[in-house]
C-alpha positions in Angstrom: 24.4 87.2 156.3 26.6 85.2 153.4 29.7 84.1 153.9 32.5 85.6 151.8 33.5 83.1 149.1 37.1 82.3 148.0 40.5 82.1 148.8 44.0 83.5 147.8 44.9 82.0 144.7 48.1 83.0 142.3 46.0 85.0 139.8 44.3 87.3 142.3 47.7 87.5 144.4 49.7 88.2 141.3 47.1 91.1 140.1 47.4 92.6 143.9 51.4 92.2 143.8 51.2 93.9 140.6 49.0 96.8 141.8 50.6 97.9 144.8 54.5 97.0 144.4 56.5 99.3 145.6 60.3 97.7 145.2 61.5 94.6 143.9 61.7 92.6 147.5 57.9 93.9 148.7 56.8 90.5 148.0 57.9 87.0 148.3 56.6 84.0 146.6 55.7 80.6 148.3 53.5 78.0 147.3 52.4 79.4 144.4 51.6 82.4 145.9 52.7 86.1 146.7 53.3 87.4 150.3 53.7 90.2 151.5 57.1 90.4 153.3 55.3 92.3 156.2 52.1 91.4 157.2 49.4 92.7 160.0 49.2 91.4 163.4 45.9 91.7 165.5 47.1 90.3 168.9 47.2 93.9 170.6 44.9 95.7 172.2 41.5 95.6 174.5 38.9 93.5 174.0 36.7 97.1 173.2 34.5 98.9 170.7 37.2 102.0 170.8 40.0 99.2 169.9 37.9 97.6 167.2 37.3 100.6 165.5 41.0 101.4 165.0 41.6 97.8 163.6 38.6 98.1 161.2 40.6 101.3 159.9 44.0 99.8 160.0 43.5 96.7 158.7 41.7 98.6 155.6 44.9 101.1 155.4 46.7 98.0 155.1 45.4 96.0 152.6 45.6 99.3 150.2 48.8 100.0 151.2 50.4 96.7 149.7 50.0 94.4 153.0 48.3 91.1 151.9 48.6 88.8 155.1 46.5 89.3 157.6 46.5 87.0 161.1 45.1 86.4 164.0 43.9 83.6 166.1 40.3 82.4 167.9 41.0 83.6 171.0 42.6 87.2 170.3 40.9 89.7 172.3 37.8 87.4 172.7 37.9 86.2 169.5 37.3 90.1 168.1 40.2 90.3 166.3 38.5 88.1 164.0 35.1 89.5 163.7 36.8 92.8 163.3 38.8 91.5 160.4 35.5 90.1 158.8 33.5 93.4 158.9 36.7 95.0 157.4 36.9 92.3 154.9 33.2 92.5 154.0 33.3 96.3 153.5 36.7 96.2 151.5 35.2 93.5 149.0 31.9 96.3 148.7 34.5 98.3 147.1 36.7 95.7 145.1 34.8 92.5 144.4 38.2 90.3 143.7 40.1 91.2 146.8 39.5 88.1 148.9 41.9 86.4 145.8 44.7 88.8 146.8 44.6 88.4 150.1 46.3 85.7 152.8 43.8 85.3 156.3 45.4 83.5 158.7 44.2 82.3 162.2 44.8 79.9 164.9 43.3 77.5 167.4 44.6 75.4 170.9 43.9 78.3 173.4 40.1 77.6 174.6 38.8 81.3 174.2 36.6 83.9 176.0 34.2 85.7 174.0 34.5 89.6 174.4 31.4 90.7 173.1 29.2 88.8 175.0 30.7 87.3 178.5 33.8 87.4 180.4 33.4 84.1 181.4 36.7 81.5 181.2 35.2 79.6 178.1 32.3 79.1 176.0 30.2 76.2 177.9 27.6 75.7 175.9 30.1 75.8 172.4 32.6 73.4 173.6 31.8 71.7 176.9 28.7 71.1 176.8 29.3 69.4 173.2 32.0 67.2 174.8 34.5 68.8 172.3 36.3 69.4 175.8 36.5 68.6 179.2 36.7 69.7 182.5 40.6 68.9 182.4 41.1 71.0 179.2 39.0 73.8 181.0 41.4 74.0 183.4 44.5 73.4 181.3 42.9 76.4 178.9 44.2 74.9 176.0 43.4 71.4 173.7 44.9 70.2 170.0 41.2 67.3 170.5 40.2 67.0 166.5 36.9 67.9 167.9 37.7 71.2 169.4 40.1 71.8 166.3 37.1 71.4 163.8 34.7 73.4 166.2 37.2 76.2 166.2 37.8 76.4 163.0 33.8 77.1 162.2 34.0 79.3 164.9 36.5 81.0 162.9 35.0 80.8 159.4 31.6 82.6 161.0 33.6 85.1 163.0 35.7 86.3 160.1 32.4 85.8 157.7 34.8 83.3 155.3 34.0 80.1 153.3 37.6 79.3 153.7 40.5 80.0 155.7 43.9 80.1 154.0 46.2 79.0 156.8 44.9 77.5 160.0 47.6 76.9 162.1 47.7 74.9 165.9 48.2 77.6 168.3 51.4 76.8 170.6 50.6 73.3 170.6 54.2 72.3 172.5 51.9 73.8 175.6 50.8 69.9 175.6 53.8 68.7 176.5 53.0 70.0 179.5 50.8 66.9 180.1 52.1 64.7 177.7 55.3 62.6 177.2 57.0 63.4 173.8 55.7 60.1 172.0 51.9 60.7 173.6 52.9 64.3 172.2 53.2 63.4 168.6 50.6 60.9 168.3 47.9 63.7 169.5 49.7 65.7 166.7 49.3 63.1 164.0 45.8 62.9 164.7 45.4 67.1 164.9 46.8 66.8 161.4 44.4 64.5 160.3 41.5 66.4 161.3 43.5 69.5 159.2 43.4 67.3 156.4 39.7 66.5 156.8 39.1 70.1 156.6 41.4 70.9 153.7 39.6 68.3 151.5 36.1 69.7 152.4 37.5 73.2 151.2 37.2 75.2 154.6 41.1 75.7 154.7 44.3 76.0 152.0 47.0 74.9 154.2 47.8 74.3 157.6 50.8 75.0 160.4 52.0 75.2 164.0 52.6 78.5 165.3 54.8 78.1 168.3 55.9 80.3 171.1 59.4 78.3 172.5 58.7 74.5 170.5 60.9 75.8 167.5 63.4 78.0 169.6 64.1 75.8 172.3 67.4 73.4 173.2 66.8 70.4 171.9 66.5 68.4 175.1 64.3 71.1 177.0 60.8 69.9 178.0 58.9 72.2 175.5 61.4 71.5 172.1 59.4 70.6 169.0 61.7 68.9 166.7 60.4 70.3 163.1 61.2 66.9 161.8 58.9 65.0 164.3 56.0 67.4 163.3 56.3 67.2 159.6 56.4 63.3 159.7 53.2 63.7 161.8 51.3 65.2 158.5 53.3 62.6 156.1 51.3 60.0 158.4 47.8 61.3 157.8 45.9 59.7 154.8 47.5 62.7 152.5 50.7 60.9 152.9 53.0 62.7 151.2 50.4 65.1 149.9 49.9 66.9 153.2 49.4 70.6 153.8 51.2 71.5 156.3 53.3 73.9 154.7 53.5 77.0 157.0 55.3 77.6 160.3 55.1 81.0 162.7 57.5 81.5 165.9 58.5 84.7 167.4 61.7 86.0 165.7 63.4 89.3 166.4 66.4 91.5 167.4 65.6 89.8 171.2 64.8 86.4 169.9 67.0 85.3 167.3 67.1 81.7 167.8 65.4 80.4 164.5 68.5 82.3 162.6 71.6 82.0 165.4 70.3 78.1 167.1 71.3 75.2 165.2 68.7 72.7 167.2 66.4 71.0 164.8 68.4 67.9 163.6 67.1 66.4 160.2 68.3 63.2 158.6 71.7 63.4 160.2 72.6 67.0 160.6 71.6 69.9 162.3 70.1 73.0 161.5 68.5 76.4 162.8 64.8 76.4 162.1 65.3 78.7 159.0 67.5 76.9 157.6 65.6 73.8 158.0 62.3 75.7 156.7 63.8 76.7 153.7 65.2 73.2 152.7 61.7 71.7 153.3 59.8 74.8 151.3 57.9 75.4 154.4 56.3 79.5 154.3 57.1 81.1 157.7 55.9 83.8 159.3 57.8 85.5 161.8 55.9 86.9 165.4 56.7 89.3 168.0 58.8 91.2 165.2 59.3 94.2 167.1 58.7 92.7 170.5 56.0 94.9 171.0 57.5 98.1 170.3 60.2 97.5 173.1 63.0 99.8 173.2 66.2 99.2 172.0 68.9 101.7 172.2 69.7 103.2 168.7 67.7 100.8 166.9 64.3 102.5 164.9 61.3 100.3 164.9 61.8 100.8 160.7 65.2 99.3 161.2 63.9 95.8 162.6 61.2 95.4 160.7 63.8 95.6 158.2 66.3 93.2 159.9 63.5 90.5 159.8 62.7 90.9 156.4 65.9 90.5 155.0 66.5 86.9 156.8 66.7 84.3 154.6 64.0 81.6 155.0 61.1 84.1 156.3 58.5 84.7 154.1 56.7 87.6 156.1 57.1 89.2 159.0 53.8 90.2 161.4 53.6 93.5 162.9 51.0 94.5 165.3 49.3 97.2 164.2 45.9 99.0 165.3 46.8 102.6 164.4 46.3 103.5 160.8 49.2 106.1 161.1 51.8 103.1 162.3 50.5 100.9 159.6 51.7 103.4 156.4 54.8 104.4 158.7 55.7 100.6 159.1 54.8 99.5 155.3 57.6 102.3 154.2 59.9 99.5 154.8 58.3 97.5 152.0 59.9 99.5 149.4 63.5 99.4 150.3 66.0 96.5 149.4 67.2 93.8 151.8 69.3 94.8 154.3 73.1 94.1 153.3 74.5 90.6 155.1 77.2 92.3 156.9 74.5 94.9 158.3 72.1 92.4 159.0 74.4 89.8 160.9 75.0 92.6 163.1 71.8 93.6 164.0 70.5 89.8 164.2 73.7 89.2 167.1 73.0 92.6 169.1 70.4 91.2 171.8 73.3 87.6 172.2 
């Protein structure tokens, strides 16, 4: 089967925005593109046909209802999340021939995946181990940012998604490597990983890249898993692309229960301290929030809609990702895009409720 051509363009996303606009704050402009302020995540759920069917419908409903940001990862649900996105995009493209240019598709590489359709083994040896892309130590560790592994992973993501080009490719929780490397070793290896991603941009296989983290950008600056955004960016600047690098996106958990990106000034840049959101805005980075609704965990007196509304109202957040595999939940959650941003006083109260 041929791969779906194209990638997100300003023209395509402008048309998508004009067709689906519900309110002034429905879309956020970054990098010359228009991102819906709520995106769909695909992490949750069993690796089963039943969950595939749910996601297939949920993704189509999301796109029709005005959500043009779709996030996944190679390892999500044993690669089945990428594959079901590919099926949904293929189906929609038959009805809307230029839909691809209106969508941002992001995926990730880092965790060594299983194949949720063909086997239950810890790793696909034939794809990675026997090719020398990873070694036994990587398998036991379960994670790699080796350039050869990143390249193989991206090729597999493209195959799963049935795309010629991915808009955003993240290194997935790169701070995991700080468990076995010193910071100097880590940032040197990060530079090599970014060089691989720059090469893939040049080859037309992705448009931009970033780091999707769990704790790295939220940790205290002296914590062992801390990531300095300044040093991460410098790793991109020291590739052959120099100042024209394509490190333009970060992803991290931001929620009422994990408000560090908004509250904690843990990022140092040119002698001053910033929150992650403040520094990301200063550097012109696209920011995706993950764990936006804390997997639906109940919080007294605060609805799911209010949680989504709070995070999408934060200055510096481009799109807040919400895991949605139920089409009815998609429609319900996307109602907030028609609302204006939360007033500052109400937002501050909401973001400090868990502190």
